C-alpha positions as CSV (number, residue, x, y, z in Angstrom):
1,M,0.1,0.4,0.1
2,T,1.4,3.3,-0.9
3,K,1.3,6.2,2.1
4,I,-0.2,9.5,1.3
5,P,2.5,12.0,2.3
6,M,1.3,15.0,4.5
7,V,1.4,18.5,2.8
8,D,3.0,21.3,4.5
9,D,3.4,24.1,1.9
10,F,4.5,22.3,-1.2
11,T,2.9,19.4,-3.2
12,P,4.4,15.8,-3.6
13,D,5.9,15.2,-7.2
14,E,4.2,12.2,-7.3
15,L,0.6,10.5,-5.7
16,R,-0.5,7.1,-6.7
17,C,-3.8,6.2,-6.4
18,T,-4.4,3.3,-4.2
19,T,-6.9,1.6,-6.5
20,C,-5.2,1.2,-9.7
21,L,-1.9,2.3,-8.8
22,L,-1.5,4.9,-11.5
23,P,-0.2,8.3,-10.7
24,M,-3.1,11.0,-9.6
25,Q,-2.9,14.4,-11.0
26,Y,-2.5,17.7,-8.9
27,Q,-5.8,19.5,-9.6
28,S,-6.2,22.7,-7.5
29,K,-6.0,24.1,-4.2
30,S,-9.4,25.1,-2.5
31,N,-10.5,26.0,1.0
32,G,-7.0,25.1,2.1
33,K,-7.2,21.6,0.8
34,F,-5.0,20.1,-2.5
35,L,-7.3,18.3,-4.4
36,W,-5.5,15.2,-6.4
37,Q,-7.3,13.0,-9.0
38,C,-7.0,9.7,-10.7
39,F,-8.7,10.0,-14.2
40,K,-8.8,6.5,-14.5
41,C,-10.9,5.6,-11.7
42,G,-11.9,8.6,-10.5
43,K,-10.8,8.4,-7.0
44,Q,-10.0,12.0,-5.4
45,Y,-7.9,12.8,-2.2
46,L,-8.5,15.9,-0.7
47,I,-5.2,16.7,1.5
48,S,-5.4,19.4,4.0
49,E,-2.6,21.7,4.2
50,N,-2.6,21.6,8.0
51,I,-1.1,18.4,9.3
52,D,-3.4,18.1,12.0
53,T,-6.4,17.4,9.7
54,S,-7.4,14.3,8.1
55,I,-7.1,13.0,4.3
56,E,-10.7,13.0,2.7
57,E,-11.3,10.3,-0.1
58,R,-14.1,10.5,-2.5
59,W,-14.9,9.5,-5.9
60,S,-16.1,11.3,-9.2
61,P,-16.6,9.9,-12.4
62,P,-14.0,8.9,-14.3
63,R,-12.9,10.8,-17.6
């Protein structure tokens, strides 16, 4: 299993999807959270810029 890195003031170079193991793509930063998405399966990670908050996982339709 791939560990999701905690985000400080930077975004990691690569984040792999835990479902299909392909590299996820950084999309945007909104409300203090970085959005990463896998375009094959649609999995999304919302990673807070604050270390003390949790990581949210959600799904969207694949493109």
